[in-house]
Each structure stands twice: as structure tokens, then as C-alpha cells.
N, C-alpha and C positions, 0 to 999 in steps of 0.2 A: 487806454481810448477805445470806444465804443458803439459804432454804430447800428441804429436801428432801424426798421421802416417802417412805414404807414398809410393812409391816404391822403396825398394834400385834397386842399377843399383852399385856402386861401394865400394866395400865392405873397415870398417876397423872402426877406433870412434876417436873423435877429440871433445876436450872443449874447448874453447873460448869465447872470447864474438861474437854476430849478427852486421854483416856490412846489413843492410837493404838497397837493390838496388829498387826506386821508378825508375820508368821511365819517365826520367823529361821534354821528348821530345813530345810534344802533336804534332798531325795529325790534331788536329781542329785547321789551323791559321787563323784569319780572315787576309781580303784583305786588303791593306795599296795604295791608289791612285799615279801616278809616273807621273812626266812629261815627253812628248813626248824625253827628251832628257836623257833622265834616263834610258828608257829600253834599249840598249846597255849597259849599266853600271848592271843593274841584268841581262842580258842573261849572259856577263862574269862572274860574280855574279855568276850563276849555273855552267857552264862551269868549272869555278875556284874549287868550290866546287866536281865536278865528277871527277873532274884532281885527288887532293889531296885524293878521299875516294877513288881512283882506286890504291893509291898509297899503303895505309893503309891495303888495300887489299890483293897485293900482296907482301908487306914486312910480313903479316900474314903466310898468304902462303908457303914462303919463310922460315918462323920458326918452321912451324909445321912439313912442307917435311922435315927440317933439326933433328930436336928433335925426331917426331914421326915417321914418315914417308909418302912419294908419297900419295898411298891410303889416310889416314886421312888428307889432304890437298886439295885434291880434290875438298871436299866435298864444298868447297869457287868458283868452278869453273860458281858454278848456282848466286854468287854474283855478277863475273865479265858481265856473261852472264845479267845483268839489267843492270849493267852500261853501258850496250853498245845496252842496247838497244832504238834502234834510234824511236819507235815506241812515247814511252814512253817520251823521250828528245824530237823530237818534238813540242810533246801535249804538251809540260811546256815552249817551246819558242813560240806557237802558243797565249797560254795563256795571255802569260807574253808583248808579241804584241800590244796583239786583246782586251784585255781588262784593259793591263795597271794598272797592280799591281805589288807587288813586287814577287818577285822569292819564296822565300818561301810559301806563300799563291799556288803561281800554282802550284809546286810542289804537296804539302801537297793534291791539291785535286786531281790531277792525280793518286800520290802515293794509294789515297783510292778507287777508282774505283777498283785498283787491288785487294786492302783487301777486297772487296765485289765481287768482278769475283772468286775466291781464293775458297771463304767462302762456296759459295755455291754450291759448287762439290761436289757430295755423296762421298767422295773420302778421307779415314782417311790420307792416306800415302801425296798425295796430298793437304790437307789441313796441313799438318805439314811444308810444304812448304810456306806458309803465313809468316813463321819464318822467311827465306830465306830473304821473301820481306821487313817486317817492319826492319830485322837487320842494310841491305843495307838502307833504307829510315832514319833509324836512323842515324845509321852516317856521310849520307849527311847533312841532317840537323844540325849536331852537327858542319861540317865542314862550316857551310852559319851561325853559329850563332859564332862560336869561344867557343867549349866549352869542357870538357876534357874527355875522355874515361871514361868506367863505371869505372873501380877498380884505375881511378887515387888519389882518397881520400883514401886509402885504406893505410896504414901507417906501419901497422905489423900486425903478422899472423891472423887473423879470420875467423871467419863464415856469408862465402856469402847467403843470402837468399832472395834469388827475384819471382818475377810472375814465372820468365822464362829467363834467361840466351840462348842469341843467339850464335848460334856458333862462329862468329869472338870475342864476351869477352871470348868463353870459350876457348878459342885456347890462349888465350893471357890472362888466366891466370896462376902467381907465386904463384909458391909450397909454396917458403918463405911466402906470404903474404897470401896468397889463402890456407885454411886448410881444409876447408869443401867448398859443397856451395846444398841448398836446395831452390829445386823449384816448385810452386802448379803448373803449367802444365809438362808434358811432361810425356814419357815412356821409358821403355830398349829399344828402336830401336830409337829414336829420336838420333839424331846429337852428341848433350846436352849430354846425355847418353855417346856415345860409346867414345868423349872425356874425359868425363870424368875416364870413366875403363881407357885409353887408357895414363894419366895422376897419373893415380890408388893412388884416391884421395879422399877418405869418398867419398860417392854420393845418395842423396835424393831425387826422382821427386817424382810429382804426390802429395802433399801434399795440397790441397784445405785451403785457406785463411791463411798460416801461415803469408805473409805479412803485414795483421791487426794485427795477431793475438802477434806476436814480434815485439819489437822494437828497434832501435840501442841503441848499447853498453850492450843488457840484453846479461846474462852470458848462454850461449846453449851448447845444447851435440848432436852430431852427431852420432847414429850408423846406418852406412850399411850397418851392417852384417845384422841389421834386418827392418831398414826401418823407426827411429823412431828418435824423434827428439825431447827432452828433453829442458823445456827452464825455467830459473832460478830456476834448483834444489840445492832442501834441502841438507844439509850437509850432510846424508847419502848415497842420490845419488850420492852425486860427488865424494864420500870415494868410493863408489862403484863401480864407472866407471873410477876411477882414479885405480882403482887394475884389474878392468877389460885391460886398456889400457895395464898397464905393463904385463899384462899376454897375451894378444893380440900379445905383441913385441916380446914378449919375446918365446911364442910358434911361430910365423915365424922364429925366430932366428935359433932357432931347426931343425924347416922345413927344413928353407935351406940347414942343414947336407944332407936331404934327395933327394937330386939332383940324384945323380948319383947313388943310391939305388935302386933296384926292386919293386914293388909295390907285396912283399913275404908273405905268411901268415908264420908262427911262425912253421907249418910244413909244408914248404917249398911248397906252391900249390904259379905259377902264374899270373897275373890278368892283363893285362893290359892297361896301363890310358894313353889316350892321350886328347887332348887338339879343343874344338870346338874354330872356329875361323871365322871371316869375314873378315879383310881384310892380305894382305901381313903384313902389318907393325905388327901384333899380335908375330912373329916370334920368334923375343928378348924373349919372352915374354914364351913363350910354350919352349920355349929350356930351359928360368930360372930357369922354376918350371915343371922344372924334366918332362914333359910331353915322351912316348915313339911312339909319330908321332900325327897328325892329325887325328882325329875319323869324322870328320864333316864340311867341307870348304862349307859355304854357299856361293855357287856361282852368286849368284843373286844379289849380292853389287857391282859385275862389271854392273852391266845394270845398276845400278838406277845416282840419282843427275844427268842425262847427256841427249839430247834430241835425241840422236840415238840410233845403237845397238854396242858393241862390236862386231871387226871382228873377225875373227878364226885369225890372225893371236894378235893380242891384248890379246885373251884369251890365245890362247897359250905361250906368252909369261908369261903374270900371273900365270900360272900354271905350268909353268918348274921352273921357281926362287922360289917356293916353295917348287916342287918336289926334286930340289935340295941342299936347305938349310936344308931341315927334312932328308934326305937321309941317313944311308940305312930306318930308319922308313918308314913307310907306310905314305899317305897321300891318306884321302877319300872324293873323288869330290862331294856334292850331286849335279845332274842336278835341271836346273835349278828351281826354287819353287815363280815364282809368283802367282799372286791370292792371293785371302782375304786381306793381308792388303799394301803389296807390289806391285803395279803397276808403268807400265813406259809408259808415254803420250808419248811414238814413237812409241806404240804398241793400237790398234784400241781394246781395250777391254772394253765389256758392260754392264751398271750398273746392281747390281746382286741384288737381295733382299737379298740373305741369299750367301757373297762368296768366305766365307770359308768352306760350303758346295760349291763351284761350279765351275765353269770353271778357275782350279788351277794348279799348280807343273806337273801331269808328262800328267792329260789333256790337260791342257795348249801345253805342247811338244809333244803330240802325233797328235794336230791340226793343230798347226805352226811348220808341220817340219821340214820346212827349218832355223829355228831357232833352232830347236832341232840339229840336221846336224850341222852345224856349230858351237855346242858350244862339241858334241861329235866325232867332225874330230880333234878339237884344245886338247880336256883330251888325243886323242889315238896318236898324234903328241907328246904330253909332256910325257907319259907314258916311253917314252927310256932314261930321264931324272932320275930318281926316283923309287919308290918303290909308284906311283898310283894308287887304284884304285875308280872304280865308282858305286852311289845311283841313285836306281831311288825315287825320294819321291811320298807320298800319294800313295801309290799301294794298290789296294781298291778289282784285283782277278786277274785270270790266263793271260788274253786275252792281259790284260794295259805289261804284263811281254811280253806275247810274239810278241807284236807290239814292244815293247822300246830296245828287245833284236833285231828281225831280224833287225830298220833301224842301229841301231849299227853296224852290220854285213855288211851292206849296207855300209858306213863309212870305214869299213877293206877295204873291200874290192875294192873300191877306191882311196883310198890311195893307196891299193898295188899297182893296175895298174900304179900309176905315177912314181911308187918307191920312197914316203915317208917310212920312218921306223917306226915302232909302237909295242909294245909289243904286242906280239900276247895273251900274257895267263893274260893280265892286267885281277884284277876280279872283277867280279860284282855280286854287289848286289840290293835288295829289303830295304829300309826304311818301320816298322812297325807301323807303326803311324795312322790305322782304323783299329774297332774290325774287320770288317769284315776275312783283312792279318790276325792278330791274329788265326782266330778263324780253317781259313784254309791254316794255314805254313805249315804243314804238307805238302801241295802240290804245294807252292809257296819254296819250299825250293828243289825241283826237278828242280827249272830252275834258282836258283842263288849259287854264291858262297858265300855270307855269307847274314847275316838281321842285322838291325842295326833296336834299337827301340826307332821309336822318341816319348820319354812320355812325353811331351810336349802336344803335341794331342793328343796322343791316351789318355790321363785323359779325356783331353775336349771335345773329342766326346766320347767315351765311358762312363760319365756318364750327358752328354749331359750340359756342365757348362760353358758358356764363360767364359777361366780365365781373362780376363781383366773388369769383370764385377762386381764392389767393394761389386753391392748390391748380390752378388751369389758366390761372393770368399771365401766363408767357406765351401762352397761343391764343391771344385777344392782340393782332398785329393790324394794324390799320393799311399799312403799308404793303400787305399780304398783295401776290400777282390777283388775284380772284378779285381780293374787294378793290383794285382800282382797274379790271377788264370792268365789273360794276358799273361802277362809275364813267368811265370815260362809255359806256352805252347808253346809260342815261344822258350824258350831255351830248351824246348825236342823232340819239332820238328826238332829243325836245327841242336841237336846232332844225331835227328837218323839219321837224313843222313848227317850226315858227316860233318855239314855246321856249321859256328863260328857265339855265334852271340855276342855282342855289345849294346849297350844302349849308346843313346848324348841326352837322355835329361839334363834339369835342377835339374830331383830331383837323379841323378846320383849325383853332388855336395855334398850332406849332409854323412857327412859320416856315419852314421846310416843308413843310405839308401842303400849306400854303403856295409854296410855290409851283413844288408839285400840282396843286389844283389848279391853279390857273396857267399852267401849262397844260393843261388838258380840258382848258378851256369853259372853267365852271363863269356862269355871268358874276354871283353871290357867295360870299361866305358870310355869316352869320356867326356866333361863337360868345364868350364867355368878354363881357365889357374890358376888361381889367387885363384881359392880353390882345387886344386890338389893335393899340400903336405898335407895338410888337410886328404885329403882322403886316400894317399896313408901311412899315419900315421895310419888313424884308421883301414888298409887291416892287416900291421903291426905287430897289435901289436894283433892279435888273431887269433886262428888259423883256420884252413881250416873246420874242423870237427867242431867248436864251430859256428863258421859262418851257417853249412848246419842245424845245430839242432836249432839256433833263426830262419833260415829262416821257417825249418818246423813246431816249435812254433808257427812263423807267421802268417801260413796259418790257423790257427786252430780260429783267433781272428771272432770276426760277426763288427764292425768296422773300419774304418779309422782308429777313433782317440784311441782305443783299443792298435794297433797294433803303432801307433805312441810311445804311452806311453811303449809300450811294446821294442820298438829296443831301446829306450834312456835309458832306465835304463840299458839294456845290455849291452850298450857300455860303460857307467858310470860306470860300475858294472868293465867292462873289462879293462878299462886305466881312471887314473884319468884326461889323460888333455881335458875328455868329460862331464866332470859333465852334461853338460844342452844337451850335442848333437853337440856342437856348434865347 
């Protein structure tokens, strides 16, 4: 038995045989000389492969648009753009004509130049786009060779193990055949991870060496909650996870009953549970899991996987559709948070040594006022269609807030002059994710209607820990005493000025931590829709008095691990449904 660790990106447990998906297509294809009269045949074969590949991608896009939603299907626009790249096509044709070689070699030679060009770009997000190019390249070669698709040989429920799953492969997953998947590369924001969550099947990514350490037909267990893969489990482990699966299913069935119940403690204290989303298509999941609104709409995903900027009209339509479907519950739109690991090819963003500390989020928007105003105008126009709120990311000082609010006021006046309606009372908030903002939150509260604590970045910046660096992952502690002190300070500052305070980081999705935040008197918790029912169950199992006692005692510990052990134990004592605070 062997246990491997990766990055959990979609929750759940699956037990089945492994189906190891090796890449059958090599991009190192030797040249084969062809006769003069065969040149036109090779060119025709290449054109035919492009046509068939285009039909495949359009079919996949249609399927995803119908089953998951249009925004998820839009990721295949990049594939279609590659298929229509005249430079690529003409380069392949030129090699066939001039060198008189087979079209497979000509195409592989050209596509490898694309790989090399993208691999040299010092930008993690753009480097991930190599997967799109590799995916479409593999499909074209498969059509040239007449080979089957990735899952054609998978006849029954299994667990897919792969170096990577292309977006089109992931999109074609049949949930009856594929019970879970594990990949060697990828992160929580990769296309594969996003589609895995949309399909709601257990998924783990970033598990280095898994295709070497797992063989076809090995019995494996995927724990998408913890990011664990167990290979050839012994009887005791197998039985443990079988019981865990039953418990997971029973708990989810029980949690479904909470959908229409409030997040209310045993002594009637209410807290708002909202959802974080990237795409409009996630709204059915938001509603199904009982969220009372959207606490974080990451609007930058409207800007990504495209070569141009979204227009005001395009953004307006996206925002008002979300507002209408969630109404009367609130939707909090975070203004454009580009930078760090999220860049656009259509914007001239310079290379930076420390992009997470550089020209990003509100800093970018206050410099590119044209881009910022386009978004703010769209948000204001959409505000009449529901309960919209707006918040600025990465605020570090009062000057940024004043300038952002001034630009927002300019947009209000522009709309007013042209007679375009908007909600003049739309609430405006600041994300607290930089320690300086938390420290001066008493001052910032005088310039906004609410705070939303972005704990992912607050932890990263306060503890000087890159949260995606595996070598120092042990230092990334949501329960670190410094983090608790900062959260407590922000909540107290907000309440002192009669401002409500929410939390929209991933730590909020942990039931034990949610109880701790409740005890710190947070007003709203927003996290991934799929974990909200567990958080609600924990809140409904505890009294507000008990939660405040837990928080008060937790603040007295000296280490994050001591706090973690304490809150896990307290939740386990309060509710038998959380023996390990899961």
C-alpha cells in the first residue's frame, strides 16, 4: 500500500480500479519523403484533419454549454483560434511543399515551435496555455493517424490517472465511466480543475510521479477532500474508506435537508452563508447548496482566455443575469483582480520580480482608469436588476479607497447625465487581505459600507508564505494566532462603525474554523458552494455563546497547531457528525 499527496480541487471519495492514461501521441515525428504528386494529397490530409478536429471541438463546446453552461464552454474558444491560425496553417503547408515531407512531421515541427515560445514566457498563467496548444495538437495528430479519443478504452467505472487532462478530455468525461481523476500537474485555477468542480466528481491535481507509481487495474482510493490517493489499499484501509464513503453520502443526504434552513445557532443567532463563484454557470450549484447570496464574484474570469477586453455591454449582461437569478439575495462583485498569476495577453503588463506584490488588483485599476471605469459603469447599470454590491481588492491604504470611490462617483455622474438608471445606494466595500489594511481597518471603515476579509491572501502576506510553494506549505496556517488577531481587529473595527464584516477565503469552508469565525462575531461567511451545507450544519449545532467561548479560548494559544487541535476537538465534542472536523 502506498499513499500519495496532491492538491484537492473537487471533493468526494471514489474507490475503483485505476485507468492510467498515457499520452499516445508523440510530437517528435520523423520526416518521410514524399513524391511531387503526393504533395497535394498530404495538404488535403492536413486540411481534412483540421476540419474534423474543428467539428470535434464544436461538438464538445456544445455539449459543455448544454450540460454545464456557456462560460465553461468558452474555454474552447482558444482551441478554435489555434485551428484558425493562418500563420500555423501556412507554415505547415510551406514545409510540405518545400521539403516534400509527410504532413504529420510538418505539423509536429510547427507546433513544437509554439510549445517552445510559450514555455519561455515567464508567466504561470500563460504557461498553462501550453496545455491548450498541446491538446489541439494531439487531436489533430489523432485525426491524421485515425486514433481513438482518450476515454474510448474505458468501458466501466474507473479512476483516471494522467500526467495531465486536457480541457477537451475533461469536458468529455462520462460520470458513469469516470468516478474520479488524478493528474500530475495542474493547480486549483487550471481549466481541468474548474471543469472537475463543475462536474462534481472527486479530483486531485499536482500529484508528482503518479503515472509512474500507479499501474493499470491497480485498486486505488481517491480522497478529493484531502487530496490523497491510496494505491493498493490493505483490507483495513479499504474498509475504512468504504465506511467513510457511506458516511460521506449519508452526510450529504442529510445536508440536503438544510438547503432552506437558515444558518442559525441553537440560541437563534443568524449568520449569512454565501458562495464564491467564478462563472455564471455556478449559480445552480449556489442555489442547490442553500447559499444566501454570492459573497465573492471573481469578475476577472470574464477577461481571461480571450484576446480582447470585454465590453461594457458584455459585462453588464453578465452581471445583471447573476443579479436577477440570485435576487433578492445580494451579489458582491469584486472589481478586476488581475495580476499575480492572472494576466491578459491583451494588456501590456510588464514582467515583475514579485508579481503578487506588484502592479495588480486595485493598483492596476487605478492606473488603467479606462478599464476600471468600463467595469464600474457595467456594475452600476446592472445594480437595478437585483441586490448588487461592489468591493475593491487588495486595498492597502486610504488613498486607494478615496481614489476608487472618486472614480465610481464619476461613473455615477456620467450615467446620470445620459439618463441611464442605476442604484444610487449600492453598497461599496473593501477587501481586507493586506496586513496594513487590517491594522488601519478602523480608519478604512469610515470610507466603505462593509469589509470582506480575503483570508487566502491575508494569510499569505501576513505570514510571508507562498501558499503554492510545497516546500513551505507547512507554514501556511489559517489558525496562526497572528491571523486570528488580525481578523478580530477587523471585525471589531467594522462593528465599531456599524459596518458588517464578511470572510470570503477558503478557510471559511472548514466547519471548525467557521465556528471560530462565528465566535469572533463575523457577520457573513462566503466559500465554495459545495462545502456550505457542512458549514451550516456546524453552525446550527452550536450556540452563539459556546462559539464565543471557543473563540476566546482559541485566542489564548501560542501556535496555530494548538488552535487547530482545540477547535477540532470542540466541534467534535459538540456534534458527532464532525469527529475529525471534516
